[in-house]
N, C-alpha and C positions, 0 to 999 in steps of 0.2 A: 512038821514041815521040813523038808528036805534040806541039806546043805545048799543046794543050787537055789532054792526058792530064797532063801535067806540072803543069800547075794543079790540076787536079783532085786529083793525089796531094798536091799540096801543102796545099790549103785541106781536105782530108780527113783532114790527118795529127794525130793525137792531140796534137802538140807544138804545132801552131798552133791548136787549138782551147782548149789550155790558156792560149794567148796571149791570144786573144780574150777568154775568161772573165777573165783578171787586168785587160784594159783595163774591160772593162766594170765591176769591182768598183772600180777607182780611179776611175773616171768617177763612179760612184755616191757615193763619198766626196767627189771635189770639188763636186760638185752641193750635197752636204749642207752643205758649209763655207761655200756661198756664202749661205746663208741667215745666216749671222753676219756684223753690220755690221763688227765689229771685224777679222775673217777676211778680208773682203772691201776693208776699207780699206787692209790692212796687205800683203796678198798678192792683191790681187784681179787682177793681171796675170799671176800664175802658174797660179791658178785659171782664168782665161779661156783661157790658153795650152793647159793640160792638156784642157778641153773640147775645143776647136777640134781638137786633137789627135787626142781620142777619136774624134769626130765624123768626121775624115778616115779614120782606120782604119778605123772601121763602114762606111764609103762605100766603099772599096777592096777590102774582105773581101767584102763585098756583091755587087760588081761581079765580082770573081773567082769566085765563086760561080757567078753568073749566067754567065759566060762558059766556065767548066768544065761547067756541066751543060746547057746550053742550055734549050730550052724545057721539058724535064724538071725545071727549077728551080721552076716555078710549079705543078708538081703536088703538090710538097709544100706541105702548110699551114703548117707550121714555117716554110718559107722565104718565103712570103708574109705570115706575121705579121712576121718580120725585116723584111721591105721595106718593110711598112706604120710599123714603128716607127720605122726610118730616114729614111723619107719626111716623117712629121711632126716630125723633128729637123731637115729640110733648110728647112721652112719660114720664111719671115722671121719675125723677132723684134724689128722695130721699128716705129715709128708705130702704125697701127691694129691690127697685129697683135703688139704688145709681150706682150699677155696670152698667148701661145702660149709664151713663154719658160718657164713653168710646167711646160709638155708635156714640156721636155727630159727631166725624170725619168723618161719612160716608158720611155728607154734601158735602163735598169735591169732592165725585163722581158726583155730579150733573156736573161738568165741562164736563163729558163725554157725557151728554146729551146735553149741552150747545154749544158745539164746533162740528162742523159739522166732521171736519177731524178725531176727536176722535170719532164720532160715527160711520163714516165710518170703522175705523179701528176693532173697536168691533164686528160691524155687519160682517167683513169678519171672524174674529176668530171664531164667533158663527157658522159661516156656514162651518167652516173647523173642527167644533167638530167631527163629524161623521168620517172624515177620521183619525183625531188624535187619536180617541177611537180605531180604529183598529190598527195603530202603537203601541199605549200604550199597548194594548192585546199582540201583537207579542214581543214586548219588554218584556213583563212581563213573556211571555213563554220562552224566550230566557235565563234571569235571573233565570228563575226556574231550567232549563235544566243545566246551568252553575253553579248553587249552588249544586244542586245534584251531578256532577262529580267532584267540588271541594271539598265537603265535604267526598266523598269516598278518594279521593288521598291525601288531606292535612291535615285530623282532627287529626291525629297523632304528623304531624310535625307541626303544626300551631294550636292547640286547641283554642288559643285566637281569632284567627280570622277565624277559619273554623270548629269549636267545633262540631256543629250542624248543620241543615238547617237554621235556624234563623239567625244564625252568620254569616253564609255563603253567604245569600242574603243580608244582610246589608253590608258585605266587599264588595261584588261584585259591588254592588250600587254605594258604594264609590269610587272603581276602576274605576267604569264607569264615574263617574263625573270627574276623575282626581285628585281627592283630594288625596295627598299622597300614591298614588298607589306604588311607587318604594318602600316605606317601606316595605309594604304588600309584594311586589314580592320578595324582598332582603331577607327578613326573611324566607320566604319560600325556597327559592333559596341557603340557606346557608345549608339545609339539602338535597333538591333535586334540583342540577342544572337545569335540564331540565323544571323546571315549569315555566321559561320565555315563553315556547310555550303557554300555556294554558293562562297567561295572556295577552301576546301581542295578540292573536286569540280573546279573549273577548272584549278588547279594540277596535280591530280593526270592529268588528261585531257591538259592541253597541255604541260605542262613535262616530266612522268614517262613519256609515251606517244608523242605526236604528235612531239616535238622528237627523241626519240631514234630515232624511225623514220629521220629524216635522216641518222643515223650509219650505222644499219644498212644504208641505201642505199648510203652512199659507202664502206662496207667492202666491201660485196660488190661494188661496182663496181671497188675497188680489187685485189681476189682475182681478178676476171675478168679485169683487165688483165695482173696477173702471169701468169696461167696461159696467156695468148694470146702473151706474150713469151718469144721462142726462147731456151733455154738456151744460153749463150756461154762458150769457154773463154777463156781468155788470150791467145790469139792472134788472137781476134777471128772464129773459125770456130764455126759452130753445130754441135751435137751431130749433127745428121742428116747434115750434109756429112761430118763426119769418118766416121762410119757407111758413107756411100756410097764414101768413098774406100778404106777397108779392104776392103770387099767386093769393089771393083774390082782391087785388089792381090792379092787371094787369086785373084780368078779368073785374072789373068795368072799367078801362079804355077803354079796348075794347068795351064794352057796349056803352061807352059815344063816342066814336070816328064817329059811323054812324050819330049820331044824331046833332055833330057839323058840319059834311059836309053838311047836308041837310040845316042847318040854315045859313051857310055861303054864303053871296049875290054874284050872279052870276053878271060878268062885262058886 
């Protein structure tokens, strides 16, 4: 076995992957602890040491994976994602680049690529982006139409909420999320009692219909992603591979059976 194959076996081993996940979690905890002035004052040296050790571990792990897989390393989008995260962490964080220290927390995102179930969720969401974009465009169109109507109907009654198109868009977006929408509606209904018809219609269309379409598209994408994932047994072999091996063994047994009969001595 060559050196590259040994390194590949090491970085692809489940135990090594669990170690990387543990380092990511520990680094995430230390980055959170650095936000506490008390902990930073008393244990700052320890937090900085753990942070540098984690970054060193990530860099060595990424270098080993790149060496083990060669140029094929960059064909996997998740490997490119990991490389980008580590590259951001290696940027200088002193002087004019001191603001980049906040970006160190992006290292926690490596959990997405390290845990297969998270990768599956993110992949499903990415495949749902086109459908969600269409729904978002539809939602924006509905909000625009509703804002124009609300501005013309309520700009004199409630200029605070519907004084112009921008105020109406923001107010109707707030109403759509269900945040204090009753206060807005009651303020308008004080002068226009039938305004409840507009608000209930707006909520029914945007909240109960359009927003639920986002959930439907995401769930459909998740089901499609799960259907595309190959079934795997505990040893890591796919079911199709096992079936192929069994068929090959049966074929070998059939070939050996005539030879066994010929070699059997007759009584």
